[in-house]
ZAKOL-158680 format. One record per residue: residue number from 1; x, y, z of N, C-alpha, C, O in turn. Coordinates in steps of 0.1 Angstrom, whole numbers, plus 5000, padded with zeros to 4 digits. Layout:
% residues N
+-----+------+------+------+------+------+------+------+------+------+------+------+------+
|   n |  n.u |  n.v |  n.w | ca.u | ca.v | ca.w |  c.u |  c.v |  c.w |  o.u |  o.v |  o.w |
+-----+------+------+------+------+------+------+------+------+------+------+------+------+
| NUM |    X |    Y |    Z |    X |    Y |    Z |    X |    Y |    Z |    X |    Y |    Z |
...
+-----+------+------+------+------+------+------+------+------+------+------+------+------+
END
This chain:
% residues 176
+-----+------+------+------+------+------+------+------+------+------+------+------+------+
|   n |  n.u |  n.v |  n.w | ca.u | ca.v | ca.w |  c.u |  c.v |  c.w |  o.u |  o.v |  o.w |
+-----+------+------+------+------+------+------+------+------+------+------+------+------+
|   1 | 1683 | 5819 | 8686 | 1683 | 5832 | 8679 | 1678 | 5829 | 8664 | 1679 | 5820 | 8656 |
|   2 | 1674 | 5840 | 8663 | 1666 | 5840 | 8644 | 1673 | 5846 | 8635 | 1680 | 5855 | 8640 |
|   3 | 1674 | 5843 | 8622 | 1680 | 5848 | 8609 | 1674 | 5863 | 8611 | 1662 | 5864 | 8613 |
|   4 | 1681 | 5872 | 8610 | 1673 | 5885 | 8609 | 1679 | 5892 | 8594 | 1691 | 5891 | 8591 |
|   5 | 1667 | 5898 | 8585 | 1671 | 5904 | 8574 | 1670 | 5923 | 8580 | 1671 | 5932 | 8571 |
|   6 | 1668 | 5925 | 8592 | 1665 | 5937 | 8594 | 1680 | 5945 | 8592 | 1679 | 5957 | 8591 |
|   7 | 1693 | 5941 | 8592 | 1704 | 5944 | 8589 | 1704 | 5950 | 8575 | 1713 | 5957 | 8572 |
|   8 | 1695 | 5946 | 8567 | 1697 | 5950 | 8552 | 1692 | 5964 | 8550 | 1698 | 5973 | 8543 |
|   9 | 1679 | 5967 | 8558 | 1675 | 5982 | 8557 | 1685 | 5991 | 8562 | 1685 | 6002 | 8557 |
|  10 | 1694 | 5987 | 8573 | 1703 | 5995 | 8579 | 1715 | 5998 | 8572 | 1721 | 6009 | 8573 |
|  11 | 1719 | 5987 | 8563 | 1730 | 5987 | 8556 | 1727 | 5998 | 8542 | 1736 | 6006 | 8538 |
|  12 | 1712 | 5996 | 8537 | 1710 | 6005 | 8528 | 1706 | 6022 | 8532 | 1707 | 6031 | 8524 |
|  13 | 1704 | 6022 | 8543 | 1703 | 6036 | 8550 | 1717 | 6042 | 8552 | 1720 | 6053 | 8549 |
|  14 | 1724 | 6034 | 8557 | 1738 | 6039 | 8559 | 1746 | 6043 | 8544 | 1754 | 6052 | 8543 |
|  15 | 1742 | 6034 | 8534 | 1750 | 6036 | 8521 | 1742 | 6050 | 8512 | 1748 | 6056 | 8503 |
|  16 | 1730 | 6052 | 8516 | 1723 | 6062 | 8507 | 1723 | 6077 | 8519 | 1722 | 6089 | 8514 |
|  17 | 1723 | 6074 | 8532 | 1723 | 6088 | 8543 | 1734 | 6088 | 8549 | 1734 | 6096 | 8559 |
|  18 | 1743 | 6080 | 8547 | 1759 | 6080 | 8556 | 1757 | 6074 | 8570 | 1747 | 6067 | 8572 |
|  19 | 1767 | 6078 | 8579 | 1766 | 6071 | 8592 | 1755 | 6075 | 8600 | 1750 | 6068 | 8609 |
|  20 | 1750 | 6088 | 8598 | 1738 | 6092 | 8605 | 1726 | 6085 | 8604 | 1719 | 6082 | 8613 |
|  21 | 1723 | 6082 | 8590 | 1712 | 6075 | 8584 | 1711 | 6062 | 8589 | 1700 | 6057 | 8593 |
|  22 | 1724 | 6054 | 8590 | 1725 | 6042 | 8593 | 1724 | 6041 | 8608 | 1718 | 6031 | 8612 |
|  23 | 1728 | 6051 | 8617 | 1724 | 6051 | 8629 | 1709 | 6052 | 8633 | 1704 | 6047 | 8643 |
|  24 | 1703 | 6059 | 8625 | 1688 | 6061 | 8628 | 1681 | 6048 | 8621 | 1672 | 6043 | 8627 |
|  25 | 1685 | 6043 | 8610 | 1680 | 6029 | 8609 | 1683 | 6020 | 8620 | 1674 | 6013 | 8624 |
|  26 | 1695 | 6019 | 8624 | 1699 | 6010 | 8633 | 1689 | 6011 | 8647 | 1683 | 6002 | 8652 |
|  27 | 1689 | 6024 | 8651 | 1677 | 6028 | 8662 | 1667 | 6021 | 8662 | 1664 | 6015 | 8673 |
|  28 | 1659 | 6020 | 8647 | 1646 | 6017 | 8645 | 1647 | 6002 | 8647 | 1639 | 5996 | 8655 |
|  29 | 1656 | 5995 | 8640 | 1659 | 5980 | 8642 | 1659 | 5978 | 8658 | 1652 | 5969 | 8663 |
|  30 | 1666 | 5983 | 8665 | 1669 | 5982 | 8682 | 1656 | 5983 | 8686 | 1652 | 5974 | 8693 |
|  31 | 1648 | 5993 | 8682 | 1634 | 5996 | 8687 | 1625 | 5983 | 8685 | 1619 | 5977 | 8694 |
|  32 | 1625 | 5979 | 8673 | 1616 | 5967 | 8668 | 1624 | 5953 | 8678 | 1616 | 5945 | 8683 |
|  33 | 1636 | 5952 | 8679 | 1640 | 5942 | 8685 | 1635 | 5942 | 8703 | 1635 | 5932 | 8709 |
|  34 | 1633 | 5955 | 8708 | 1631 | 5958 | 8721 | 1616 | 5955 | 8725 | 1612 | 5948 | 8734 |
|  35 | 1608 | 5961 | 8713 | 1595 | 5957 | 8714 | 1593 | 5943 | 8714 | 1585 | 5938 | 8722 |
|  36 | 1599 | 5935 | 8706 | 1597 | 5919 | 8706 | 1601 | 5914 | 8718 | 1595 | 5905 | 8724 |
|  37 | 1610 | 5919 | 8724 | 1615 | 5915 | 8739 | 1602 | 5916 | 8747 | 1599 | 5908 | 8756 |
|  38 | 1596 | 5926 | 8744 | 1586 | 5929 | 8754 | 1571 | 5925 | 8750 | 1561 | 5928 | 8756 |
|  39 | 1572 | 5915 | 8739 | 1562 | 5910 | 8732 | 1553 | 5917 | 8725 | 1541 | 5913 | 8724 |
|  40 | 1558 | 5927 | 8720 | 1550 | 5937 | 8710 | 1555 | 5934 | 8697 | 1566 | 5934 | 8693 |
|  41 | 1543 | 5931 | 8689 | 1548 | 5930 | 8674 | 1555 | 5915 | 8671 | 1562 | 5914 | 8661 |
|  42 | 1554 | 5906 | 8679 | 1561 | 5894 | 8678 | 1569 | 5892 | 8689 | 1570 | 5902 | 8697 |
|  43 | 1574 | 5882 | 8691 | 1581 | 5878 | 8702 | 1593 | 5870 | 8699 | 1594 | 5860 | 8692 |
|  44 | 1605 | 5876 | 8706 | 1617 | 5871 | 8706 | 1621 | 5863 | 8717 | 1621 | 5868 | 8728 |
|  45 | 1622 | 5850 | 8717 | 1624 | 5842 | 8731 | 1636 | 5846 | 8739 | 1635 | 5848 | 8752 |
|  46 | 1647 | 5848 | 8731 | 1658 | 5852 | 8737 | 1658 | 5866 | 8744 | 1665 | 5868 | 8754 |
|  47 | 1651 | 5876 | 8737 | 1650 | 5889 | 8742 | 1638 | 5888 | 8755 | 1641 | 5893 | 8766 |
|  48 | 1628 | 5881 | 8753 | 1619 | 5880 | 8763 | 1625 | 5873 | 8777 | 1622 | 5877 | 8788 |
|  49 | 1634 | 5864 | 8774 | 1643 | 5860 | 8786 | 1653 | 5870 | 8792 | 1655 | 5871 | 8804 |
|  50 | 1658 | 5879 | 8783 | 1669 | 5888 | 8787 | 1659 | 5901 | 8795 | 1664 | 5909 | 8803 |
|  51 | 1648 | 5901 | 8790 | 1642 | 5914 | 8793 | 1635 | 5908 | 8809 | 1633 | 5917 | 8817 |
|  52 | 1633 | 5898 | 8811 | 1630 | 5893 | 8828 | 1641 | 5892 | 8834 | 1641 | 5889 | 8846 |
|  53 | 1655 | 5893 | 8826 | 1665 | 5895 | 8839 | 1668 | 5910 | 8840 | 1671 | 5914 | 8851 |
|  54 | 1667 | 5919 | 8829 | 1669 | 5933 | 8833 | 1665 | 5942 | 8819 | 1671 | 5943 | 8809 |
|  55 | 1653 | 5946 | 8822 | 1647 | 5956 | 8810 | 1657 | 5966 | 8806 | 1659 | 5969 | 8794 |
|  56 | 1665 | 5973 | 8817 | 1673 | 5983 | 8813 | 1688 | 5978 | 8804 | 1694 | 5984 | 8796 |
|  57 | 1691 | 5965 | 8809 | 1703 | 5959 | 8802 | 1700 | 5954 | 8789 | 1708 | 5952 | 8781 |
|  58 | 1686 | 5950 | 8788 | 1681 | 5944 | 8773 | 1679 | 5957 | 8764 | 1682 | 5957 | 8752 |
|  59 | 1675 | 5969 | 8770 | 1675 | 5979 | 8759 | 1687 | 5984 | 8755 | 1690 | 5988 | 8743 |
|  60 | 1697 | 5985 | 8766 | 1714 | 5985 | 8758 | 1715 | 5975 | 8748 | 1720 | 5977 | 8737 |
|  61 | 1711 | 5965 | 8753 | 1717 | 5951 | 8741 | 1708 | 5954 | 8729 | 1713 | 5953 | 8718 |
|  62 | 1697 | 5958 | 8729 | 1691 | 5960 | 8716 | 1695 | 5972 | 8707 | 1696 | 5971 | 8695 |
|  63 | 1696 | 5982 | 8713 | 1699 | 5996 | 8707 | 1713 | 5998 | 8703 | 1717 | 6002 | 8692 |
|  64 | 1722 | 5996 | 8714 | 1736 | 6001 | 8712 | 1746 | 5994 | 8700 | 1754 | 6001 | 8693 |
|  65 | 1744 | 5980 | 8698 | 1748 | 5972 | 8688 | 1743 | 5978 | 8676 | 1752 | 5981 | 8667 |
|  66 | 1731 | 5979 | 8672 | 1723 | 5983 | 8661 | 1728 | 5997 | 8659 | 1735 | 6000 | 8650 |
|  67 | 1726 | 6005 | 8667 | 1731 | 6019 | 8664 | 1746 | 6019 | 8659 | 1750 | 6022 | 8648 |
|  68 | 1754 | 6015 | 8668 | 1769 | 6014 | 8661 | 1771 | 6006 | 8651 | 1781 | 6009 | 8644 |
|  69 | 1764 | 5998 | 8647 | 1764 | 5989 | 8634 | 1761 | 5998 | 8622 | 1769 | 5999 | 8612 |
|  70 | 1751 | 6005 | 8623 | 1747 | 6017 | 8613 | 1755 | 6028 | 8611 | 1757 | 6032 | 8600 |
|  71 | 1763 | 6033 | 8622 | 1775 | 6044 | 8620 | 1786 | 6033 | 8613 | 1790 | 6039 | 8603 |
|  72 | 1790 | 6024 | 8615 | 1802 | 6016 | 8611 | 1801 | 6014 | 8597 | 1810 | 6015 | 8589 |
|  73 | 1788 | 6010 | 8594 | 1784 | 6008 | 8579 | 1786 | 6021 | 8571 | 1793 | 6021 | 8561 |
|  74 | 1779 | 6032 | 8575 | 1780 | 6045 | 8569 | 1795 | 6047 | 8567 | 1798 | 6051 | 8556 |
|  75 | 1805 | 6044 | 8575 | 1818 | 6048 | 8572 | 1826 | 6037 | 8564 | 1836 | 6039 | 8557 |
|  76 | 1821 | 6024 | 8566 | 1827 | 6015 | 8555 | 1824 | 6015 | 8542 | 1831 | 6009 | 8534 |
|  77 | 1812 | 6022 | 8539 | 1806 | 6022 | 8525 | 1815 | 6035 | 8521 | 1820 | 6034 | 8510 |
|  78 | 1816 | 6046 | 8528 | 1824 | 6057 | 8522 | 1837 | 6053 | 8520 | 1842 | 6056 | 8509 |
|  79 | 1844 | 6045 | 8529 | 1861 | 6041 | 8526 | 1860 | 6034 | 8511 | 1866 | 6037 | 8501 |
|  80 | 1850 | 6023 | 8513 | 1853 | 6011 | 8501 | 1847 | 6020 | 8487 | 1851 | 6018 | 8476 |
|  81 | 1838 | 6029 | 8490 | 1833 | 6035 | 8475 | 1843 | 6045 | 8472 | 1840 | 6051 | 8461 |
|  82 | 1854 | 6049 | 8478 | 1863 | 6057 | 8472 | 1872 | 6048 | 8465 | 1880 | 6053 | 8458 |
|  83 | 1872 | 6036 | 8465 | 1884 | 6026 | 8460 | 1876 | 6016 | 8452 | 1884 | 6008 | 8446 |
|  84 | 1863 | 6014 | 8449 | 1857 | 6003 | 8444 | 1842 | 6009 | 8438 | 1837 | 6019 | 8443 |
|  85 | 1838 | 6002 | 8428 | 1824 | 6005 | 8421 | 1813 | 6004 | 8432 | 1815 | 6000 | 8444 |
|  86 | 1803 | 6007 | 8428 | 1790 | 6006 | 8435 | 1785 | 5994 | 8440 | 1780 | 5992 | 8452 |
|  87 | 1785 | 5983 | 8429 | 1784 | 5972 | 8433 | 1791 | 5963 | 8446 | 1786 | 5957 | 8455 |
|  88 | 1805 | 5965 | 8443 | 1816 | 5961 | 8452 | 1813 | 5968 | 8465 | 1812 | 5961 | 8475 |
|  89 | 1812 | 5981 | 8465 | 1808 | 5989 | 8478 | 1798 | 5984 | 8486 | 1799 | 5982 | 8498 |
|  90 | 1784 | 5981 | 8479 | 1775 | 5977 | 8484 | 1775 | 5964 | 8490 | 1771 | 5961 | 8501 |
|  91 | 1781 | 5957 | 8481 | 1783 | 5941 | 8488 | 1791 | 5941 | 8499 | 1788 | 5934 | 8508 |
|  92 | 1802 | 5949 | 8500 | 1810 | 5947 | 8514 | 1803 | 5953 | 8522 | 1803 | 5948 | 8534 |
|  93 | 1795 | 5964 | 8520 | 1787 | 5969 | 8532 | 1778 | 5960 | 8537 | 1778 | 5957 | 8549 |
|  94 | 1771 | 5953 | 8528 | 1761 | 5942 | 8531 | 1765 | 5933 | 8539 | 1759 | 5929 | 8549 |
|  95 | 1778 | 5927 | 8535 | 1784 | 5916 | 8544 | 1789 | 5921 | 8560 | 1788 | 5914 | 8570 |
|  96 | 1793 | 5934 | 8557 | 1796 | 5938 | 8572 | 1784 | 5942 | 8581 | 1784 | 5942 | 8593 |
|  97 | 1773 | 5944 | 8574 | 1760 | 5947 | 8582 | 1756 | 5933 | 8588 | 1747 | 5934 | 8597 |
|  98 | 1759 | 5924 | 8586 | 1756 | 5912 | 8593 | 1766 | 5907 | 8602 | 1765 | 5902 | 8613 |
|  99 | 1779 | 5910 | 8595 | 1791 | 5905 | 8605 | 1791 | 5912 | 8617 | 1792 | 5907 | 8628 |
| 100 | 1791 | 5929 | 8615 | 1792 | 5936 | 8627 | 1779 | 5936 | 8635 | 1780 | 5940 | 8647 |
| 101 | 1767 | 5933 | 8630 | 1756 | 5931 | 8639 | 1758 | 5920 | 8648 | 1756 | 5920 | 8660 |
| 102 | 1763 | 5908 | 8641 | 1764 | 5898 | 8650 | 1776 | 5900 | 8660 | 1773 | 5898 | 8672 |
| 103 | 1787 | 5903 | 8657 | 1799 | 5906 | 8666 | 1795 | 5915 | 8679 | 1798 | 5913 | 8690 |
| 104 | 1787 | 5927 | 8673 | 1783 | 5937 | 8685 | 1772 | 5930 | 8693 | 1773 | 5931 | 8705 |
| 105 | 1762 | 5925 | 8689 | 1752 | 5915 | 8695 | 1757 | 5907 | 8705 | 1754 | 5908 | 8717 |
| 106 | 1764 | 5898 | 8700 | 1771 | 5888 | 8708 | 1780 | 5893 | 8718 | 1781 | 5887 | 8729 |
| 107 | 1788 | 5904 | 8713 | 1797 | 5908 | 8724 | 1789 | 5915 | 8737 | 1793 | 5913 | 8748 |
| 108 | 1779 | 5922 | 8732 | 1770 | 5928 | 8743 | 1765 | 5921 | 8753 | 1765 | 5923 | 8765 |
| 109 | 1759 | 5908 | 8745 | 1753 | 5897 | 8750 | 1763 | 5890 | 8762 | 1759 | 5886 | 8773 |
| 110 | 1773 | 5888 | 8760 | 1784 | 5881 | 8767 | 1789 | 5889 | 8777 | 1792 | 5884 | 8788 |
| 111 | 1789 | 5904 | 8777 | 1793 | 5913 | 8786 | 1782 | 5918 | 8796 | 1785 | 5922 | 8807 |
| 112 | 1769 | 5918 | 8790 | 1761 | 5921 | 8800 | 1754 | 5909 | 8806 | 1751 | 5909 | 8818 |
| 113 | 1752 | 5899 | 8800 | 1744 | 5888 | 8804 | 1754 | 5873 | 8807 | 1750 | 5864 | 8814 |
| 114 | 1764 | 5875 | 8801 | 1774 | 5863 | 8800 | 1774 | 5853 | 8813 | 1774 | 5841 | 8812 |
| 115 | 1773 | 5860 | 8824 | 1773 | 5851 | 8838 | 1757 | 5847 | 8844 | 1755 | 5841 | 8855 |
| 116 | 1750 | 5852 | 8837 | 1734 | 5845 | 8837 | 1733 | 5832 | 8840 | 1741 | 5824 | 8835 |
| 117 | 1724 | 5829 | 8847 | 1721 | 5814 | 8845 | 1717 | 5808 | 8829 | 1721 | 5798 | 8823 |
| 118 | 1708 | 5817 | 8825 | 1702 | 5816 | 8812 | 1714 | 5815 | 8802 | 1714 | 5804 | 8795 |
| 119 | 1723 | 5823 | 8800 | 1734 | 5823 | 8790 | 1742 | 5808 | 8794 | 1745 | 5800 | 8785 |
| 120 | 1744 | 5806 | 8805 | 1756 | 5796 | 8811 | 1747 | 5783 | 8804 | 1753 | 5774 | 8798 |
| 121 | 1732 | 5784 | 8806 | 1728 | 5771 | 8801 | 1727 | 5769 | 8787 | 1729 | 5757 | 8783 |
| 122 | 1725 | 5782 | 8777 | 1727 | 5778 | 8764 | 1741 | 5778 | 8759 | 1743 | 5776 | 8747 |
| 123 | 1751 | 5778 | 8769 | 1763 | 5775 | 8762 | 1766 | 5760 | 8764 | 1775 | 5755 | 8758 |
| 124 | 1758 | 5754 | 8774 | 1758 | 5740 | 8775 | 1772 | 5732 | 8781 | 1776 | 5721 | 8779 |
| 125 | 1778 | 5743 | 8792 | 1791 | 5739 | 8795 | 1803 | 5742 | 8789 | 1814 | 5739 | 8795 |
| 126 | 1802 | 5748 | 8776 | 1812 | 5749 | 8768 | 1817 | 5764 | 8772 | 1812 | 5772 | 8780 |
| 127 | 1830 | 5767 | 8765 | 1837 | 5779 | 8767 | 1827 | 5790 | 8763 | 1819 | 5787 | 8753 |
| 128 | 1826 | 5799 | 8767 | 1817 | 5811 | 8762 | 1816 | 5814 | 8747 | 1807 | 5814 | 8740 |
| 129 | 1829 | 5818 | 8744 | 1833 | 5821 | 8731 | 1830 | 5810 | 8720 | 1824 | 5813 | 8710 |
| 130 | 1836 | 5796 | 8724 | 1831 | 5786 | 8716 | 1814 | 5785 | 8716 | 1809 | 5782 | 8705 |
| 131 | 1807 | 5787 | 8728 | 1793 | 5785 | 8726 | 1790 | 5796 | 8718 | 1782 | 5794 | 8708 |
| 132 | 1794 | 5806 | 8720 | 1787 | 5819 | 8713 | 1789 | 5816 | 8694 | 1780 | 5819 | 8686 |
| 133 | 1799 | 5811 | 8691 | 1803 | 5806 | 8677 | 1792 | 5795 | 8675 | 1785 | 5797 | 8666 |
| 134 | 1790 | 5783 | 8681 | 1782 | 5774 | 8679 | 1766 | 5779 | 8679 | 1758 | 5775 | 8671 |
| 135 | 1763 | 5787 | 8687 | 1748 | 5793 | 8688 | 1746 | 5802 | 8676 | 1735 | 5801 | 8672 |
| 136 | 1754 | 5809 | 8670 | 1752 | 5819 | 8661 | 1758 | 5814 | 8646 | 1755 | 5820 | 8636 |
| 137 | 1765 | 5802 | 8646 | 1773 | 5800 | 8634 | 1765 | 5800 | 8623 | 1767 | 5809 | 8614 |
| 138 | 1755 | 5790 | 8621 | 1746 | 5790 | 8609 | 1739 | 5803 | 8607 | 1739 | 5806 | 8595 |
| 139 | 1732 | 5812 | 8616 | 1723 | 5822 | 8618 | 1734 | 5833 | 8610 | 1731 | 5839 | 8600 |
| 140 | 1747 | 5833 | 8617 | 1755 | 5843 | 8611 | 1759 | 5841 | 8597 | 1757 | 5850 | 8589 |
| 141 | 1765 | 5831 | 8592 | 1767 | 5825 | 8580 | 1757 | 5830 | 8570 | 1761 | 5836 | 8560 |
| 142 | 1743 | 5825 | 8574 | 1731 | 5828 | 8563 | 1728 | 5842 | 8561 | 1724 | 5846 | 8551 |
| 143 | 1731 | 5851 | 8572 | 1727 | 5864 | 8573 | 1739 | 5872 | 8565 | 1736 | 5883 | 8559 |
| 144 | 1753 | 5868 | 8566 | 1762 | 5874 | 8559 | 1761 | 5873 | 8543 | 1763 | 5883 | 8536 |
| 145 | 1756 | 5860 | 8538 | 1755 | 5858 | 8526 | 1744 | 5862 | 8520 | 1745 | 5863 | 8507 |
| 146 | 1731 | 5865 | 8527 | 1718 | 5869 | 8519 | 1722 | 5886 | 8523 | 1720 | 5893 | 8514 |
| 147 | 1725 | 5890 | 8531 | 1729 | 5907 | 8533 | 1738 | 5910 | 8519 | 1736 | 5918 | 8510 |
| 148 | 1748 | 5902 | 8520 | 1759 | 5909 | 8507 | 1752 | 5906 | 8495 | 1755 | 5913 | 8485 |
| 149 | 1743 | 5897 | 8494 | 1736 | 5894 | 8480 | 1724 | 5905 | 8476 | 1723 | 5911 | 8465 |
| 150 | 1716 | 5906 | 8486 | 1706 | 5917 | 8487 | 1710 | 5929 | 8488 | 1703 | 5937 | 8481 |
| 151 | 1721 | 5935 | 8496 | 1723 | 5947 | 8496 | 1730 | 5953 | 8484 | 1731 | 5965 | 8481 |
| 152 | 1738 | 5941 | 8477 | 1748 | 5946 | 8465 | 1736 | 5949 | 8453 | 1736 | 5959 | 8446 |
| 153 | 1726 | 5940 | 8452 | 1718 | 5943 | 8444 | 1709 | 5954 | 8445 | 1707 | 5960 | 8435 |
| 154 | 1702 | 5957 | 8457 | 1696 | 5968 | 8458 | 1702 | 5980 | 8456 | 1697 | 5990 | 8450 |
| 155 | 1715 | 5982 | 8462 | 1722 | 5992 | 8463 | 1728 | 5999 | 8450 | 1730 | 6011 | 8449 |
| 156 | 1731 | 5987 | 8440 | 1735 | 5988 | 8426 | 1720 | 5995 | 8419 | 1720 | 6006 | 8413 |
| 157 | 1710 | 5989 | 8422 | 1697 | 5995 | 8416 | 1694 | 6008 | 8420 | 1688 | 6015 | 8412 |
| 158 | 1697 | 6012 | 8433 | 1696 | 6026 | 8440 | 1704 | 6035 | 8431 | 1700 | 6046 | 8427 |
| 159 | 1717 | 6029 | 8427 | 1730 | 6041 | 8423 | 1722 | 6041 | 8407 | 1722 | 6051 | 8400 |
| 160 | 1717 | 6031 | 8403 | 1712 | 6032 | 8389 | 1701 | 6041 | 8386 | 1697 | 6046 | 8375 |
| 161 | 1695 | 6042 | 8398 | 1685 | 6052 | 8398 | 1688 | 6067 | 8402 | 1680 | 6076 | 8402 |
| 162 | 1701 | 6067 | 8405 | 1706 | 6077 | 8408 | 1702 | 6086 | 8421 | 1700 | 6099 | 8422 |
| 163 | 1700 | 6076 | 8431 | 1695 | 6078 | 8445 | 1705 | 6078 | 8454 | 1704 | 6082 | 8465 |
| 164 | 1718 | 6071 | 8448 | 1730 | 6074 | 8455 | 1742 | 6078 | 8445 | 1741 | 6075 | 8433 |
| 165 | 1751 | 6084 | 8450 | 1761 | 6087 | 8441 | 1768 | 6077 | 8436 | 1771 | 6067 | 8442 |
| 166 | 1772 | 6080 | 8423 | 1786 | 6070 | 8419 | 1800 | 6073 | 8423 | 1805 | 6084 | 8425 |
| 167 | 1805 | 6062 | 8423 | 1818 | 6060 | 8431 | 1827 | 6071 | 8426 | 1827 | 6074 | 8414 |
| 168 | 1835 | 6076 | 8435 | 1845 | 6085 | 8432 | 1859 | 6079 | 8435 | 1865 | 6083 | 8445 |
| 169 | 1865 | 6069 | 8425 | 1874 | 6063 | 8428 | 1886 | 6072 | 8426 | 1887 | 6080 | 8416 |
| 170 | 1895 | 6071 | 8434 | 1908 | 6081 | 8434 | 1914 | 6075 | 8423 | 1913 | 6063 | 8420 |
| 171 | 1922 | 6084 | 8415 | 1931 | 6081 | 8402 | 1942 | 6084 | 8410 | 1942 | 6091 | 8421 |
| 172 | 1955 | 6077 | 8404 | 1969 | 6079 | 8407 | 1971 | 6095 | 8405 | 1964 | 6101 | 8397 |
| 173 | 1979 | 6101 | 8412 | 1985 | 6115 | 8409 | 1993 | 6115 | 8398 | 2004 | 6109 | 8400 |
| 174 | 1991 | 6122 | 8385 | 1999 | 6121 | 8374 | 2010 | 6133 | 8373 | 2019 | 6134 | 8364 |
| 175 | 2008 | 6141 | 8383 | 2016 | 6153 | 8387 | 2032 | 6148 | 8393 | 2033 | 6140 | 8402 |
| 176 | 2042 | 6151 | 8387 | 2054 | 6146 | 8397 | 2059 | 6156 | 8403 | 2068 | 6154 | 8411 |
+-----+------+------+------+------+------+------+------+------+------+------+------+------+
END
């Protein structure tokens, strides 16, 4: 598995355009992954191996987790942005962009390909959950850190450029 920065544009689209924008950017990320599984525009070793097993399941594997990630990120940003400033809202959204992408991608991988010889060999005889954690541990942590920092910085810059709205922090009701 490779460290991917493709989750950052998905997070930024979700921040600026909401869940629909996040879903659209997630679909583009999914398309990029699927094309790499087919050997177009670069090669994903895992994607190529999964494509050989089932092109249809590989398409689902590439698209569904990324689209779902974008939708969730748009919703997460909206909720956090009501309670926190833009920097914090963007940082939280950036963290969850990598966290949810990993969670959704690995869950789909286990559900659709977990019993295949390929995945069983990658697990090296370990329990599939332990194997997944070992397989993605360093990548996931690196993606979460970089996505948090970069999304917070770019999102804050977009806010200062008035390309995303300022936080509407809820104030306590003073009327009794």
